[in-house]
C-alpha positions as CSV (number, residue, x, y, z in Angstrom):
1,M,-53.4,10.6,-7.2
2,K,-51.3,13.2,-9.0
3,K,-49.7,14.2,-5.7
4,L,-48.7,10.5,-4.9
5,V,-47.1,10.1,-8.3
6,L,-45.3,13.4,-7.9
7,I,-44.0,12.4,-4.5
8,I,-42.7,9.1,-5.8
9,L,-41.0,10.7,-8.7
10,V,-39.3,13.3,-6.5
11,S,-38.2,10.6,-4.0
12,L,-36.7,8.5,-6.8
13,R,-34.9,11.5,-8.3
14,A,-33.5,12.5,-4.9
15,S,-32.3,9.0,-4.1
16,W,-30.6,8.8,-7.5
17,L,-28.9,12.1,-7.0
18,I,-27.6,11.1,-3.6
19,A,-26.2,7.9,-4.9
20,Q,-24.4,9.8,-7.7
21,E,-22.9,12.4,-5.4
22,A,-20.4,10.6,-3.3
23,P,-18.6,7.6,-4.7
24,I,-16.8,5.6,-2.0
25,A,-13.1,5.8,-2.2
26,P,-11.2,2.5,-1.9
27,K,-9.2,2.2,1.3
28,V,-5.5,2.4,0.7
29,P,-3.5,0.3,3.1
30,T,-1.0,2.2,5.2
31,I,2.3,0.5,5.7
32,Y,5.3,1.3,7.7
33,V,9.1,1.2,7.2
34,R,10.8,-1.7,9.0
35,N,14.3,-0.6,8.4
36,E,15.6,3.0,8.6
37,N,17.1,4.2,5.3
38,A,15.0,1.7,3.1
39,K,15.1,3.0,-0.5
40,V,12.3,3.8,-2.9
41,Y,13.3,3.0,-6.4
42,K,12.0,4.3,-9.7
43,Q,11.9,0.8,-11.2
44,P,11.8,-2.6,-9.5
45,A,15.6,-3.1,-9.7
46,Y,18.6,-2.2,-7.5
47,Q,20.3,-0.5,-10.4
48,A,17.3,1.9,-10.8
49,E,17.4,5.5,-9.7
50,V,16.7,5.9,-6.0
51,L,13.8,8.3,-5.6
52,Q,13.8,8.6,-1.8
53,V,15.4,7.1,1.3
54,L,12.8,6.4,3.9
55,K,12.7,7.2,7.6
56,L,10.7,5.4,10.2
57,S,8.4,8.4,10.4
58,D,7.5,8.6,6.7
59,P,3.8,7.9,5.9
60,I,3.6,5.3,3.2
61,K,0.6,4.1,1.2
62,M,0.6,0.8,-0.5
63,V,-0.6,1.0,-4.1
64,R,-0.3,-2.7,-5.0
65,K,2.0,-5.7,-4.9
66,F,4.2,-5.8,-8.0
67,D,5.6,-9.3,-7.6
68,D,7.0,-11.5,-4.8
69,R,9.9,-9.1,-4.2
70,W,8.6,-5.5,-4.8
71,I,5.7,-3.5,-3.7
72,I,4.5,-0.3,-5.4
73,V,4.1,2.5,-2.8
74,K,3.3,6.2,-2.7
75,V,5.4,8.3,-0.4
76,N,5.1,12.1,-0.1
77,G,3.0,12.1,-3.3
78,Q,5.6,10.1,-5.3
79,S,5.2,6.5,-6.5
80,G,8.0,4.0,-6.5
81,Y,9.1,0.5,-5.6
82,V,10.2,-0.8,-2.2
83,E,11.4,-4.2,-1.4
84,R,8.8,-6.1,0.4
85,W,10.9,-7.1,3.4
86,N,11.7,-3.4,4.1
87,I,8.1,-2.7,5.1
88,T,5.5,-4.0,7.5
89,T,1.8,-3.6,8.3
90,K,2.5,-3.3,12.0
91,K,2.2,0.1,13.6
92,S,5.1,-0.5,15.8
93,R,7.6,0.7,13.1
94,Q,10.4,-0.8,15.3
95,R,11.8,-4.1,14.4
96,N,11.4,-6.6,17.1
97,K,14.8,-8.3,17.3
98,N,13.4,-11.2,19.2
99,S,10.6,-12.1,16.7
100,D,10.5,-12.9,13.0
101,E,6.7,-13.3,12.9
102,D,6.1,-10.2,10.7
103,L,9.1,-10.6,8.4
104,P,8.1,-11.2,4.8
105,V,9.7,-14.3,3.3
106,A,12.8,-13.4,1.3
107,P,13.9,-15.6,-1.7
108,T,16.3,-18.2,-0.6
109,E,19.0,-20.1,-2.4
110,Q,19.6,-23.8,-2.1
111,I,23.0,-24.6,-0.8
112,S,24.6,-27.7,-2.3
113,K,27.4,-29.6,-0.6
114,K,30.4,-30.5,-2.6
115,N,31.8,-34.0,-1.9
């Protein structure tokens, strides 16, 4: 009986240690540059300091969506803001000139006619 209790306690302790050892890291989405020379800004504004100018080959990790216009990214270990329509989730990294299916929707202005 003592052996059975000891085996159960050791098993519980071992399973608890294994569960504590390796937390699962959240998957960070990889994104790609749609336009060569897209800029990474320090703040979500055109007037902000430009941290980097992106190339199509730059590995980019999406941190999170900031708002409808900007996405926070991490490039070469540095975080910054990129306009949403300058990036894509497609691996192709080349803009398909015949298709707008992967283009993020940019803000539009209403055009009023003057009579």
